[in-house]
N, C-alpha and C positions, 0 to 999 in steps of 0.2 A: 248430629248437629244440634239437637235440642239440649244435649249435655253442655255444649258451649254457651247456650242461652242461660241455662240454670246456674252454671258455675263460671260466670263471666268476669268476676272481680279478680284482680291479680292475687289477692290474698287466698283465693280458693283454688289456686293452681294444683296443689297436691290432691285435692278432692276431684278436680277435673281429670287429672291424670289417672287416678285410681279407677274412677267410675267409667271413663271412656275406654280404657284398656280392658277392663274386666267384662264390660258389656260387649265389646267388639270380639272378645275371645269366645263368646258363645257361638258365633258363626264363622269366625276367621281365626283358625288356630295357628296359622303361619304368621311370623313377625311382620311381614309386609301388610297383611290383612288388618291386624289389630292396630298397627301403627297408622294405617290409613284412617281408622276410626278416631284415634287420638288426634291426628293432625286436623281432621275435619272439625272436631270439637274445639281444639285450640284456636284455629283460625276464626271460627265463629266467635269465640270469646274476644279475640283481637278486634274483630269488626265492631262488637258491642262497645269495647273500650275506645274505639276510634283511633287505634294505632295506625300510623301510616302504612299503607300496603307494602311499600318498599322495604319495610323492616321485618316483615313476617318471616321470611326465609332465614334471615340471620338469627332472629330470636329462636326459631325452631332448632337451628343447628347448635345454638348455645345451650339449650336445655336438654339436648339428646343424652348427655352423660347422666343427668338426673333420671331420665326415663329408663336408661339402660340399668342403672342401679336398682330402680324399682323392680324391673323384670328379674334381675339376678336375685333379689331378696325374696322373691316369691317361692323359690325352690320347687318349681313345677317339674314334672317328669320330662317335659319337652324343652327344658332350659338349655341343654347342650345344643340342640338343633337351632333354637332361637339365636344363640350367641354366634353360631357358625354363619347364620344368615344375616346377621346384623351388618 
């Protein structure tokens, strides 16, 4: 959650995505685990930005392809498993 506080400005989205996913991967190797960390950070940043709560889910769905591309570009050994679970 503190990642969302640190990278709360919309222009810092790429950094928020990178930091939240990589930190979450330290303890959550499955895609559902580290995506939970990312979502928590993202929603915290939305709260700081005072985005209407009703838009958060739609915004998350719209940026999922960007997150998926980030994960694919990492070329980690668990990439195939992550994409199957996506």
